[in-house]
N, C-alpha and C positions, 0 to 999 in steps of 0.2 A: 430659550435658545436650544436647549437640549432636546425639546421635542422636534425642532427642525432637523437636528442632526439625524435623530430616529428615523424620521420620515424618509429622509434620502437614503439611509442605509436600508430601511424595510424594502423601498422601492428597488433598490440595486439588488437584493438578495432574492427578490421575487422575480427579477429578470433573469438571474442566474438559475433560478429553479425551473420557470416556466419556458424560457426562450433557449438556454444554454444546456438544460438538463443535467447540471452539475449534481454530483453525489451528495448525499446528505452529510457524510463526513466532511467534504470540502467546504460545504454551506456553514457548518458549525464552526470550522477553522477561520474561514473568512469573517463570520459574524464576531467571533471573539477577537480578531484582529483588528476590526473597523471600531470596535466597541472601546477598545484601548485607545485607538487613535481619537475617538471622540471625547474620551475622558482627558486626553492629552489637550486637546484644543479648547475644552470647557475650563480645565484649571489654569490653562495659560491664557485665557481671554480672547482666544482667536475664534472668528468665524471661517466658514468656508471660502468666502471672497479675500480673506486675507492669506490664505496658504500659499506659499511660494516655496521654492526649492529649499531654502533655510529653513522653514518651517517643518517639513517632511523629514528634512536630516536631523533635526533636533529630536523630533520624535523617536526616530530610529536609534539615535544616539542614548535616549533616556531608557527604551526598552532592553537596549543592549548592555546597559550598565547593571552588573549583579548588585551594586549597593543601593540602586534606585527604589524607592518605595512610594513613588507618585501615585501608582495605581493600585497600591496593597495586592501587588500580584505575588502569588506564592511561587518562588523561584526554587523548586526542588533540585536535589543532585540530579535527577534523571532529566530535567528540563532548564538548561540555563541559558536559553536564547542562544543557540549555536548559530554558526553561519547559514545552517539549512532552516532554521526557525525565523530568521532575519530575514532571507531571501523569500519565505512564505509570506511574510507581512510585507514586502516590497511588491511581491507579485499582487497580493490584495488591493495595495494602495494603487498601483499602476491600472489596475482593471477598474477599480471604483471611480478613480477620477477621470478615465476614458470615458466612463458611462456618464458622469457628471457633465463632462465637456460636451460629448454628443448631444445629450438632453439639454444643453445651453443653460445649465445651473452655474458653471464657473465658466470665465472667460479664456483661461488658458489652462491646459494640462501639464502643470509641473512635474507630476509625477512620472511623466515619460522619460524624463532626465535622469531619474534614478538608475544607478548601476549596482548590479548584485555583487555580493561579496565572495571572494574566491572559496569553493567548498572544498576542504581538505579530503586529500584521497584516501579512502578507507577500502581495503579489499573486503568484499562481501564475505560471509561467514556461510559454510556449506557442510554437509556431512561426506566424509570419506567414504569410498567404496565399501570398504570393509565394515563401516558403521552401518550403511543402508543394509547390508547383508544381516547383521545382527537386528537390525529394526524390522526385518520383514523375515525373520528366522521362523520357519514353519512349527517349532517347538513352542513358540510364544502364543500360538492360536487359543492355548488353555488359559492363558492370561490376559488376552485382548478380546473384547467384545467384537460381534460382528460389524456393528456400527464403526467402531474405532478402526478395524482394519480396513474396512471399506473407505474411510475416510482418508487414512494414512495412504493407502494405495493410489487413491485419485489425486491428492497433491502430489506425490512424487512421480506418477505416470503422467500428469499432464501439465504439471507447473501452474495450476490456476490459484488465483487470488483467493484468500478467505471469503470475501464477500461473494464471489464468483461461485465459490463451492455452495455457500448457503443458500444462494438463489438458483441452483441449477435444478432444471426440471426433468423429471421422469421422462417426458415426451420429448426431450431434446438429446436421448441417448440412443444410437443406433448400434444395437449389439450385432447387425449382420456385417458391419464394415467396421466395427471398433473405433467408432468416432463419437464426439458430443459436441454440442453446440452451447457456448456460454456467451452471456452478455457482460463486457467489460467496461472499462471507463468511458465516459462518453456515449454509454448506450450502444457501443460498437460490438458487433456479434463476430465470433470466430469459431471455426470449427477445430477441434483438436483431436488427434488420434491416441488411443490408450493400448496398453499391452493385456495380454491374457490374464496376466495375474491380477491386473486392475479389473478386468471383465469378471473374472470368477469370483473376487471378494464382493463385488457390488452384487452380484446374483445370488450369492449365499445371504447378504444383508437383506435382499428384496423378500426373502421368506419372513423375517421379522417385520419389515415395512408393511407388508400387507395386512399383517396382524394389528399393528398400532394404527394404522392410517385409516380411522373410523370416519373423519371427515371428506376422504376422498381428494385429498391435496395432491396436487401435481408435482410438489417439490420432491426431489429425491430423498434428500435427507433429512430425518425427523427425529425428534428425542422420543422418549420412551411414553410420552403422552400424546404423541403423535402431532406435536406442533414443530414450529421452524425452528432451527437451532439459532443460537445468538452468539455473537463473536468471543465472549469470554469462555463459552463452553467449549468452542473449538480451540481456542488458545490453551487453555487447561489440558485438554485432551492430548495434544500434540506435545505441550512440554513434559507431561508425564512420560509420554514413551520415548523422547529424545533423551530426557534425563537418565534412563537406564543404559544407554549406550553411548553417550557423548558428553564431554567436559565443556561443550560450547557455552559461551556466556549467554547468548541469546538462544532461545529454543521455542522461537515463535513459528505460526505455518509458514512465514515468509522463507524460514531457513529450507524448507523443502522445495519452495520455487527456487530458490538460489541452487540448491542441490541438482534439481532437474535441469537448469540451464548449464551449470557447470560441467556434470557429467555428459550431457549431450556433446558440449565442445570438446571435452577431453577426448571423446570417442569419434572425432572427426566431423561433426555436424556443422553445416555452414551457419556462419553468425546471421545471415538474414532469415533463414530457415527458423533459427532460434527466436530472432525478432518477432515473426509471424505467430509462433506458438504461444509466445508469452504476452502478445498483445501490445508491443511497444509501438507507440507512435513514431519514435525516433530511433535510428540505430545506434546514436550516441549513448542512449541509455542501456542498451543491450551490450555495449563494448565493454562494460565494467568487467564481465566475465573473462575478457581476454586478459586482463591484467591478471587475474588468477592463474592463467594458464602460463603467462610469461613468468610468473613468480616461481611455478612449479618447475619450469625449465630451468631457471636460475639455479635451483637448489640441486638438481639432477646434474647440472653441468659442474656445479661447485664439488659435488660429491664424486664424480667420475672423473673428470678430467685431470690428466697428471700436473697441468701447469696452472689450474684454477686458482 
């Protein structure tokens, strides 16, 4: 029976990869979620034909239970199946059973009746203006490699995602009008402007790149061996530099993306323009940054108004 489950899951993942062009990270996440669901069905003695709304809800209740050991899942302190994690599992189930229904493998798509849990409102973390000034202090040039400086400037100047930066091509940079073209989620391309400081940092780094790029790669950012950068390398690089100037708990490359968007908004940029720059398909995703500005206004009001 398990072979049948695996067959359907593989067909579905192949569909996402070849037809929907999903990213490798999303494919891995969906595969993990569906493998958990497969284990639940096998352990409970259910087949796909037995799946109804109650079975789906039972599975979600099981993975949400911190005491559950049905799947021998390591539930670390960092990952406790929060509402965000459960929401992703629901998305995987909805998409999977829609595929099975369209393929006439199941007679009814009960997953379409699942509802998403409410996500807790969390303000995104970002660097303050003074912290970014410290991050890009000219005196730090002796402590920061040309590659590091170019990467940090690119993140802050463009708001790129880590994967977009890793895959950024040299041929997609226009130094004449200070723009670059990246390929984001869903293989959607967008053009982003960048400032002169970023431009200078990249040009300084190109001297090193020309020496190490023995394979003739079109990727902009390469390691000292002329190879493509990997996610952990970028994460450690950013964390090391942010640690020097900030006490933020999170110090990932995404912090610089949040900082880019927040500083634009604080300085009067239109929310829809920020949406385009970030590559968000929905404006609601971008609107999280308006909460930051609202919180800042509240603090200013409480500090300054006589009757606050």
